[in-house]
C-alpha positions in Angstrom: 7.7 -17.5 11.0 7.8 -13.8 11.8 10.3 -13.2 9.1 8.1 -14.9 6.5 5.2 -12.7 7.6 7.4 -9.5 7.4 8.5 -10.5 4.0 5.0 -11.1 2.8 3.7 -7.8 4.2 6.6 -5.9 2.7 6.0 -7.4 -0.7 2.2 -6.7 -0.5 2.9 -3.1 0.5 5.5 -2.6 -2.3 3.1 -3.9 -4.9 0.3 -1.6 -3.9 1.0 1.3 -6.3 1.0 -1.1 -9.3 -2.2 -2.8 -8.2 -3.8 0.6 -7.7 -2.8 1.8 -11.2 -4.1 -1.4 -12.6 -7.4 -1.0 -10.9 -7.8 2.6 -12.0 -7.0 1.7 -15.6 -9.5 -1.2 -15.5 -12.2 1.1 -14.2 -11.3 3.9 -16.7 -11.6 1.5 -19.6 -14.6 -0.5 -18.5 -16.6 2.5 -17.4 -15.4 5.0 -20.1 -18.9 5.7 -21.4 -20.3 6.3 -17.9 -17.4 8.5 -16.9 -17.8 10.5 -20.1 -21.5 11.1 -19.4 -20.8 12.1 -15.8 -18.3 14.6 -16.8 -20.8 16.6 -18.9 
């Protein structure tokens, strides 16, 4: 059981950079207009 938990945690942690990039890209595209106005 501990090995399954370790494997799941390792997979979750290793996927983090991809999930983070995906979230940033989603926010960038969905809120493009707002981000543009805030940058002025």
